[in-house]
HTML snippet that shows the backbone in 3Dmol.js (N, CA, C, O; Angstrom):
<script src="https://3Dmol.org/build/3Dmol-min.js"></script>
<div id="view" style="width:600px;height:400px;position:relative"></div>
<script>
const pdb = `
ATOM      1  N   UNK A   1      84.631 105.952 119.330  1.00  0.00           N
ATOM      2  CA  UNK A   1      84.613 106.299 117.817  1.00  0.00           C
ATOM      3  C   UNK A   1      83.710 105.931 116.973  1.00  0.00           C
ATOM      4  O   UNK A   1      83.238 104.795 116.933  1.00  0.00           O
ATOM      5  N   UNK A   2      83.320 107.108 116.040  1.00  0.00           N
ATOM      6  CA  UNK A   2      82.358 106.218 114.800  1.00  0.00           C
ATOM      7  C   UNK A   2      83.100 107.424 113.722  1.00  0.00           C
ATOM      8  O   UNK A   2      83.226 108.606 114.041  1.00  0.00           O
ATOM      9  N   UNK A   3      83.611 106.756 112.215  1.00  0.00           N
ATOM     10  CA  UNK A   3      83.642 107.932 111.366  1.00  0.00           C
ATOM     11  C   UNK A   3      82.343 108.606 110.995  1.00  0.00           C
ATOM     12  O   UNK A   3      81.807 107.648 110.439  1.00  0.00           O
ATOM     13  N   UNK A   4      81.666 109.359 110.933  1.00  0.00           N
ATOM     14  CA  UNK A   4      80.333 109.860 110.398  1.00  0.00           C
ATOM     15  C   UNK A   4      79.949 109.267 109.264  1.00  0.00           C
ATOM     16  O   UNK A   4      78.959 108.545 109.378  1.00  0.00           O
ATOM     17  N   UNK A   5      80.672 109.395 107.679  1.00  0.00           N
ATOM     18  CA  UNK A   5      79.467 108.663 106.440  1.00  0.00           C
ATOM     19  C   UNK A   5      78.962 107.884 107.398  1.00  0.00           C
ATOM     20  O   UNK A   5      77.861 107.951 107.945  1.00  0.00           O
ATOM     21  N   UNK A   6      80.328 106.735 107.653  1.00  0.00           N
ATOM     22  CA  UNK A   6      79.131 105.282 107.243  1.00  0.00           C
ATOM     23  C   UNK A   6      79.517 104.727 108.414  1.00  0.00           C
ATOM     24  O   UNK A   6      80.006 103.598 108.434  1.00  0.00           O
ATOM     25  N   UNK A   7      79.304 105.614 109.761  1.00  0.00           N
ATOM     26  CA  UNK A   7      79.345 105.149 110.565  1.00  0.00           C
ATOM     27  C   UNK A   7      79.940 103.476 111.594  1.00  0.00           C
ATOM     28  O   UNK A   7      79.374 102.561 112.191  1.00  0.00           O
ATOM     29  N   UNK A   8      81.798 104.009 111.186  1.00  0.00           N
ATOM     30  CA  UNK A   8      82.417 102.746 110.888  1.00  0.00           C
ATOM     31  C   UNK A   8      83.434 103.073 111.611  1.00  0.00           C
ATOM     32  O   UNK A   8      84.295 103.851 111.201  1.00  0.00           O
ATOM     33  N   UNK A   9      83.466 102.389 113.054  1.00  0.00           N
ATOM     34  CA  UNK A   9      84.601 102.264 114.764  1.00  0.00           C
ATOM     35  C   UNK A   9      85.780 102.181 114.153  1.00  0.00           C
ATOM     36  O   UNK A   9      86.241 101.523 113.221  1.00  0.00           O
ATOM     37  N   UNK A  10      86.285 103.252 115.119  1.00  0.00           N
ATOM     38  CA  UNK A  10      87.475 103.480 114.481  1.00  0.00           C
ATOM     39  C   UNK A  10      89.141 102.515 114.463  1.00  0.00           C
ATOM     40  O   UNK A  10      90.337 102.568 114.177  1.00  0.00           O
ATOM     41  N   UNK A  11      87.982 101.641 115.040  1.00  0.00           N
ATOM     42  CA  UNK A  11      89.392 100.207 115.189  1.00  0.00           C
ATOM     43  C   UNK A  11      88.970  99.564 114.449  1.00  0.00           C
ATOM     44  O   UNK A  11      89.103  98.368 114.709  1.00  0.00           O
ATOM     45  N   UNK A  12      88.204  99.921 113.079  1.00  0.00           N
ATOM     46  CA  UNK A  12      88.187  98.583 112.221  1.00  0.00           C
ATOM     47  C   UNK A  12      89.241  99.252 111.414  1.00  0.00           C
ATOM     48  O   UNK A  12      90.022  98.568 110.752  1.00  0.00           O
ATOM     49  N   UNK A  13      89.320 100.757 111.434  1.00  0.00           N
ATOM     50  CA  UNK A  13      91.550 101.013 110.822  1.00  0.00           C
ATOM     51  C   UNK A  13      91.645 100.548 110.914  1.00  0.00           C
ATOM     52  O   UNK A  13      91.139  99.734 110.142  1.00  0.00           O
ATOM     53  N   UNK A  14      92.633  99.953 112.233  1.00  0.00           N
ATOM     54  CA  UNK A  14      93.080  99.965 112.894  1.00  0.00           C
ATOM     55  C   UNK A  14      93.758  98.098 112.259  1.00  0.00           C
ATOM     56  O   UNK A  14      94.884  97.607 112.344  1.00  0.00           O
ATOM     57  N   UNK A  15      92.761  97.668 111.806  1.00  0.00           N
ATOM     58  CA  UNK A  15      92.487  95.822 111.769  1.00  0.00           C
ATOM     59  C   UNK A  15      92.274  96.043 110.530  1.00  0.00           C
ATOM     60  O   UNK A  15      92.498  94.932 110.051  1.00  0.00           O
ATOM     61  N   UNK A  16      91.960  96.801 109.570  1.00  0.00           N
ATOM     62  CA  UNK A  16      92.069  97.082 108.087  1.00  0.00           C
ATOM     63  C   UNK A  16      94.078  97.181 108.020  1.00  0.00           C
ATOM     64  O   UNK A  16      94.673  96.431 107.247  1.00  0.00           O
ATOM     65  N   UNK A  17      94.801  98.108 108.855  1.00  0.00           N
ATOM     66  CA  UNK A  17      96.225  98.598 108.240  1.00  0.00           C
ATOM     67  C   UNK A  17      96.667  97.245 109.238  1.00  0.00           C
ATOM     68  O   UNK A  17      97.879  97.045 109.319  1.00  0.00           O
ATOM     69  N   UNK A  18      95.927  96.489 109.855  1.00  0.00           N
ATOM     70  CA  UNK A  18      97.042  94.756 110.317  1.00  0.00           C
ATOM     71  C   UNK A  18      96.711  94.160 109.086  1.00  0.00           C
ATOM     72  O   UNK A  18      97.542  93.875 108.224  1.00  0.00           O
ATOM     73  N   UNK A  19      95.782  94.015 109.021  1.00  0.00           N
ATOM     74  CA  UNK A  19      95.695  92.674 107.626  1.00  0.00           C
ATOM     75  C   UNK A  19      95.739  93.144 105.961  1.00  0.00           C
ATOM     76  O   UNK A  19      95.250  92.648 104.946  1.00  0.00           O
ATOM     77  N   UNK A  20      96.377  94.063 106.163  1.00  0.00           N
ATOM     78  CA  UNK A  20      97.137  94.819 105.031  1.00  0.00           C
ATOM     79  C   UNK A  20      98.141  94.312 105.177  1.00  0.00           C
ATOM     80  O   UNK A  20      98.546  93.491 104.354  1.00  0.00           O
ATOM     81  N   UNK A  21      98.923  94.685 106.392  1.00  0.00           N
ATOM     82  CA  UNK A  21     100.313  94.460 106.302  1.00  0.00           C
ATOM     83  C   UNK A  21     100.611  93.024 106.415  1.00  0.00           C
ATOM     84  O   UNK A  21     101.488  92.622 105.649  1.00  0.00           O
ATOM     85  N   UNK A  22     100.120  92.240 107.133  1.00  0.00           N
ATOM     86  CA  UNK A  22      99.357  90.550 106.436  1.00  0.00           C
ATOM     87  C   UNK A  22      99.777  89.945 105.316  1.00  0.00           C
ATOM     88  O   UNK A  22     100.598  89.120 104.917  1.00  0.00           O
ATOM     89  N   UNK A  23      98.945  90.629 104.964  1.00  0.00           N
ATOM     90  CA  UNK A  23      98.827  90.350 103.269  1.00  0.00           C
ATOM     91  C   UNK A  23      99.890  90.905 102.488  1.00  0.00           C
ATOM     92  O   UNK A  23      99.972  90.450 101.347  1.00  0.00           O
ATOM     93  N   UNK A  24     100.516  91.560 102.738  1.00  0.00           N
ATOM     94  CA  UNK A  24     101.625  92.039 101.921  1.00  0.00           C
ATOM     95  C   UNK A  24     102.844  91.530 102.451  1.00  0.00           C
ATOM     96  O   UNK A  24     103.792  92.028 101.844  1.00  0.00           O
ATOM     97  N   UNK A  25     103.191  90.751 103.324  1.00  0.00           N
ATOM     98  CA  UNK A  25     104.033  89.667 103.809  1.00  0.00           C
ATOM     99  C   UNK A  25     103.257  88.319 103.267  1.00  0.00           C
ATOM    100  O   UNK A  25     103.714  87.204 103.518  1.00  0.00           O
ATOM    101  N   UNK A  26     102.617  88.416 102.863  1.00  0.00           N
ATOM    102  CA  UNK A  26     101.504  86.786 102.138  1.00  0.00           C
ATOM    103  C   UNK A  26     102.608  87.774 101.221  1.00  0.00           C
ATOM    104  O   UNK A  26     103.799  87.728 101.529  1.00  0.00           O
ATOM    105  N   UNK A  27     102.180  88.613 100.152  1.00  0.00           N
ATOM    106  CA  UNK A  27     102.505  88.827  98.751  1.00  0.00           C
ATOM    107  C   UNK A  27     104.167  88.795  98.334  1.00  0.00           C
ATOM    108  O   UNK A  27     104.677  88.203  97.382  1.00  0.00           O
ATOM    109  N   UNK A  28     104.963  89.798  99.574  1.00  0.00           N
ATOM    110  CA  UNK A  28     106.641  89.090  99.169  1.00  0.00           C
ATOM    111  C   UNK A  28     106.767  87.723  99.509  1.00  0.00           C
ATOM    112  O   UNK A  28     107.308  87.152  98.562  1.00  0.00           O
ATOM    113  N   UNK A  29     106.500  86.899 100.477  1.00  0.00           N
ATOM    114  CA  UNK A  29     107.024  86.150 100.286  1.00  0.00           C
ATOM    115  C   UNK A  29     106.183  84.884  98.530  1.00  0.00           C
ATOM    116  O   UNK A  29     106.701  83.880  98.041  1.00  0.00           O
ATOM    117  N   UNK A  30     105.308  85.337  98.262  1.00  0.00           N
ATOM    118  CA  UNK A  30     104.950  84.661  97.146  1.00  0.00           C
ATOM    119  C   UNK A  30     105.636  84.946  96.470  1.00  0.00           C
ATOM    120  O   UNK A  30     106.196  84.035  95.860  1.00  0.00           O
ATOM    121  N   UNK A  31     106.068  86.533  96.118  1.00  0.00           N
ATOM    122  CA  UNK A  31     106.913  86.352  94.803  1.00  0.00           C
ATOM    123  C   UNK A  31     108.411  85.227  94.976  1.00  0.00           C
ATOM    124  O   UNK A  31     109.226  84.824  94.146  1.00  0.00           O
ATOM    125  N   UNK A  32     108.275  85.026  96.304  1.00  0.00           N
ATOM    126  CA  UNK A  32     110.033  84.158  95.702  1.00  0.00           C
ATOM    127  C   UNK A  32     109.483  83.210  95.843  1.00  0.00           C
ATOM    128  O   UNK A  32     109.931  82.757  96.897  1.00  0.00           O
ATOM    129  N   UNK A  33     108.815  82.600  95.498  1.00  0.00           N
ATOM    130  CA  UNK A  33     107.569  81.643  95.398  1.00  0.00           C
ATOM    131  C   UNK A  33     107.502  81.129  94.029  1.00  0.00           C
ATOM    132  O   UNK A  33     106.425  81.547  93.605  1.00  0.00           O
ATOM    133  N   UNK A  34     108.146  80.363  92.997  1.00  0.00           N
ATOM    134  CA  UNK A  34     107.874  80.604  91.774  1.00  0.00           C
ATOM    135  C   UNK A  34     106.799  79.418  91.104  1.00  0.00           C
ATOM    136  O   UNK A  34     106.528  79.234  89.918  1.00  0.00           O
ATOM    137  N   UNK A  35     106.369  78.795  92.151  1.00  0.00           N
ATOM    138  CA  UNK A  35     105.254  77.747  92.006  1.00  0.00           C
ATOM    139  C   UNK A  35     103.610  78.617  91.973  1.00  0.00           C
ATOM    140  O   UNK A  35     102.514  78.248  91.552  1.00  0.00           O
ATOM    141  N   UNK A  36     104.110  80.005  92.677  1.00  0.00           N
ATOM    142  CA  UNK A  36     102.335  80.880  92.986  1.00  0.00           C
ATOM    143  C   UNK A  36     102.265  81.350  91.358  1.00  0.00           C
ATOM    144  O   UNK A  36     103.190  81.796  90.680  1.00  0.00           O
ATOM    145  N   UNK A  37     101.328  81.184  91.091  1.00  0.00           N
ATOM    146  CA  UNK A  37     100.749  81.762  89.809  1.00  0.00           C
ATOM    147  C   UNK A  37     100.475  82.762  89.603  1.00  0.00           C
ATOM    148  O   UNK A  37      99.720  83.027  90.538  1.00  0.00           O
ATOM    149  N   UNK A  38     100.551  83.757  88.891  1.00  0.00           N
ATOM    150  CA  UNK A  38     100.180  85.725  88.566  1.00  0.00           C
ATOM    151  C   UNK A  38      98.978  85.886  89.423  1.00  0.00           C
ATOM    152  O   UNK A  38      99.046  86.764  90.283  1.00  0.00           O
ATOM    153  N   UNK A  39      97.960  85.232  89.339  1.00  0.00           N
ATOM    154  CA  UNK A  39      96.351  85.134  89.792  1.00  0.00           C
ATOM    155  C   UNK A  39      96.764  85.495  91.473  1.00  0.00           C
ATOM    156  O   UNK A  39      96.640  86.570  92.060  1.00  0.00           O
ATOM    157  N   UNK A  40      97.315  84.126  92.008  1.00  0.00           N
ATOM    158  CA  UNK A  40      96.977  84.704  93.299  1.00  0.00           C
ATOM    159  C   UNK A  40      98.422  85.803  93.736  1.00  0.00           C
ATOM    160  O   UNK A  40      98.539  86.197  94.896  1.00  0.00           O
ATOM    161  N   UNK A  41      99.359  86.167  92.736  1.00  0.00           N
ATOM    162  CA  UNK A  41     100.237  87.339  93.650  1.00  0.00           C
ATOM    163  C   UNK A  41      99.810  87.911  93.117  1.00  0.00           C
ATOM    164  O   UNK A  41     100.567  88.874  92.994  1.00  0.00           O
ATOM    165  N   UNK A  42      98.329  88.183  92.193  1.00  0.00           N
ATOM    166  CA  UNK A  42      97.896  89.914  92.015  1.00  0.00           C
ATOM    167  C   UNK A  42      96.659  89.938  93.354  1.00  0.00           C
ATOM    168  O   UNK A  42      96.444  90.773  94.232  1.00  0.00           O
ATOM    169  N   UNK A  43      96.040  88.686  93.045  1.00  0.00           N
ATOM    170  CA  UNK A  43      94.794  88.980  94.034  1.00  0.00           C
ATOM    171  C   UNK A  43      95.388  89.496  95.857  1.00  0.00           C
ATOM    172  O   UNK A  43      94.807  90.154  96.719  1.00  0.00           O
ATOM    173  N   UNK A  44      97.061  88.685  95.843  1.00  0.00           N
ATOM    174  CA  UNK A  44      97.308  89.665  96.696  1.00  0.00           C
ATOM    175  C   UNK A  44      97.757  90.726  96.839  1.00  0.00           C
ATOM    176  O   UNK A  44      97.870  91.542  97.754  1.00  0.00           O
ATOM    177  N   UNK A  45      97.954  90.662  96.058  1.00  0.00           N
ATOM    178  CA  UNK A  45      98.783  92.228  95.692  1.00  0.00           C
ATOM    179  C   UNK A  45      97.774  93.008  95.414  1.00  0.00           C
ATOM    180  O   UNK A  45      98.177  94.137  95.695  1.00  0.00           O
ATOM    181  N   UNK A  46      96.563  93.087  94.979  1.00  0.00           N
ATOM    182  CA  UNK A  46      95.400  93.911  95.193  1.00  0.00           C
ATOM    183  C   UNK A  46      94.283  93.923  97.238  1.00  0.00           C
ATOM    184  O   UNK A  46      94.202  94.846  98.049  1.00  0.00           O
ATOM    185  N   UNK A  47      93.973  93.181  97.272  1.00  0.00           N
ATOM    186  CA  UNK A  47      94.152  92.705  99.200  1.00  0.00           C
ATOM    187  C   UNK A  47      95.172  94.280  99.684  1.00  0.00           C
ATOM    188  O   UNK A  47      95.028  95.448 100.044  1.00  0.00           O
ATOM    189  N   UNK A  48      95.766  93.695  99.502  1.00  0.00           N
ATOM    190  CA  UNK A  48      96.873  94.367 100.252  1.00  0.00           C
ATOM    191  C   UNK A  48      97.073  96.128 100.271  1.00  0.00           C
ATOM    192  O   UNK A  48      97.538  96.813 101.182  1.00  0.00           O
ATOM    193  N   UNK A  49      96.650  96.479  99.196  1.00  0.00           N
ATOM    194  CA  UNK A  49      96.472  97.245  98.671  1.00  0.00           C
ATOM    195  C   UNK A  49      95.180  98.089  99.579  1.00  0.00           C
ATOM    196  O   UNK A  49      95.127  98.989 100.417  1.00  0.00           O
ATOM    197  N   UNK A  50      94.541  97.499  99.096  1.00  0.00           N
ATOM    198  CA  UNK A  50      93.102  97.492  99.604  1.00  0.00           C
ATOM    199  C   UNK A  50      92.488  97.753 100.996  1.00  0.00           C
ATOM    200  O   UNK A  50      91.412  98.237 101.346  1.00  0.00           O
ATOM    201  N   UNK A  51      93.295  97.381 101.505  1.00  0.00           N
ATOM    202  CA  UNK A  51      93.613  96.954 103.106  1.00  0.00           C
ATOM    203  C   UNK A  51      93.779  98.136 103.864  1.00  0.00           C
ATOM    204  O   UNK A  51      93.211  98.683 104.809  1.00  0.00           O
ATOM    205  N   UNK A  52      94.870  98.368 103.038  1.00  0.00           N
ATOM    206  CA  UNK A  52      96.434  99.564 103.519  1.00  0.00           C
ATOM    207  C   UNK A  52      96.182 101.113 103.133  1.00  0.00           C
ATOM    208  O   UNK A  52      96.847 102.069 103.532  1.00  0.00           O
ATOM    209  N   UNK A  53      95.074 101.139 102.268  1.00  0.00           N
ATOM    210  CA  UNK A  53      93.923 102.426 101.933  1.00  0.00           C
ATOM    211  C   UNK A  53      93.167 102.798 102.696  1.00  0.00           C
ATOM    212  O   UNK A  53      93.246 103.799 103.408  1.00  0.00           O
ATOM    213  N   UNK A  54      92.146 101.837 102.614  1.00  0.00           N
ATOM    214  CA  UNK A  54      91.242 101.757 103.635  1.00  0.00           C
ATOM    215  C   UNK A  54      91.094 102.246 104.703  1.00  0.00           C
ATOM    216  O   UNK A  54      90.407 103.176 105.126  1.00  0.00           O
ATOM    217  N   UNK A  55      92.187 101.165 105.382  1.00  0.00           N
ATOM    218  CA  UNK A  55      92.977 101.136 106.704  1.00  0.00           C
ATOM    219  C   UNK A  55      93.269 103.097 107.280  1.00  0.00           C
ATOM    220  O   UNK A  55      92.831 103.964 108.037  1.00  0.00           O
ATOM    221  N   UNK A  56      94.317 102.827 106.237  1.00  0.00           N
ATOM    222  CA  UNK A  56      95.050 104.725 106.426  1.00  0.00           C
ATOM    223  C   UNK A  56      93.976 105.986 106.643  1.00  0.00           C
ATOM    224  O   UNK A  56      94.022 107.013 107.320  1.00  0.00           O
ATOM    225  N   UNK A  57      93.156 105.507 105.894  1.00  0.00           N
ATOM    226  CA  UNK A  57      91.899 106.303 105.470  1.00  0.00           C
ATOM    227  C   UNK A  57      91.106 106.867 106.712  1.00  0.00           C
ATOM    228  O   UNK A  57      91.113 107.873 107.421  1.00  0.00           O
ATOM    229  N   UNK A  58      90.481 105.786 106.604  1.00  0.00           N
ATOM    230  CA  UNK A  58      89.673 105.596 108.131  1.00  0.00           C
ATOM    231  C   UNK A  58      90.641 106.001 109.469  1.00  0.00           C
ATOM    232  O   UNK A  58      90.073 106.643 110.353  1.00  0.00           O
ATOM    233  N   UNK A  59      91.899 105.700 109.639  1.00  0.00           N
ATOM    234  CA  UNK A  59      92.823 106.070 110.344  1.00  0.00           C
ATOM    235  C   UNK A  59      92.916 107.876 110.654  1.00  0.00           C
ATOM    236  O   UNK A  59      92.728 108.682 111.564  1.00  0.00           O
ATOM    237  N   UNK A  60      93.366 107.819 109.125  1.00  0.00           N
ATOM    238  CA  UNK A  60      93.575 109.805 109.135  1.00  0.00           C
ATOM    239  C   UNK A  60      92.249 110.452 109.370  1.00  0.00           C
ATOM    240  O   UNK A  60      92.319 111.627 109.734  1.00  0.00           O
ATOM    241  N   UNK A  61      91.038 109.931 109.239  1.00  0.00           N
ATOM    242  CA  UNK A  61      89.900 110.906 109.293  1.00  0.00           C
ATOM    243  C   UNK A  61      89.318 111.252 110.866  1.00  0.00           C
ATOM    244  O   UNK A  61      88.745 112.190 111.421  1.00  0.00           O
ATOM    245  N   UNK A  62      89.893 109.731 111.270  1.00  0.00           N
ATOM    246  CA  UNK A  62      89.631 109.303 112.886  1.00  0.00           C
ATOM    247  C   UNK A  62      90.311 110.801 113.765  1.00  0.00           C
ATOM    248  O   UNK A  62      89.880 111.515 114.670  1.00  0.00           O
ATOM    249  N   UNK A  63      91.769 110.779 112.809  1.00  0.00           N
ATOM    250  CA  UNK A  63      92.446 112.066 113.995  1.00  0.00           C
ATOM    251  C   UNK A  63      92.100 113.647 113.477  1.00  0.00           C
ATOM    252  O   UNK A  63      92.493 114.733 113.905  1.00  0.00           O
ATOM    253  N   UNK A  64      90.957 113.195 112.078  1.00  0.00           N
ATOM    254  CA  UNK A  64      90.450 115.029 111.655  1.00  0.00           C
ATOM    255  C   UNK A  64      91.341 115.654 110.821  1.00  0.00           C
ATOM    256  O   UNK A  64      91.263 116.868 110.628  1.00  0.00           O
ATOM    257  N   UNK A  65      92.530 114.686 110.088  1.00  0.00           N
ATOM    258  CA  UNK A  65      92.776 114.916 108.670  1.00  0.00           C
ATOM    259  C   UNK A  65      91.557 115.422 107.096  1.00  0.00           C
ATOM    260  O   UNK A  65      92.031 115.559 105.968  1.00  0.00           O
TER     261      UNK A  65
END
`;
const viewer = $3Dmol.createViewer("view");
viewer.addModel(pdb, "pdb");
viewer.setStyle({}, {cartoon: {color: "spectrum"}});
viewer.zoomTo();
viewer.render();
</script>
């Protein structure tokens, strides 16, 4: 099944959600390490939020919401 406006397969939403969860865990571990710089922590947070946002959006569109 493909999402109409972009012709994106539904499984891409699942992959983005999984990637977002992995990156969110990486972000949480980066917060615990004092040697991580602000740029690394900010980058991981932005990647996690973008992946989770787009993944959940694709998933909800595929369900018809």
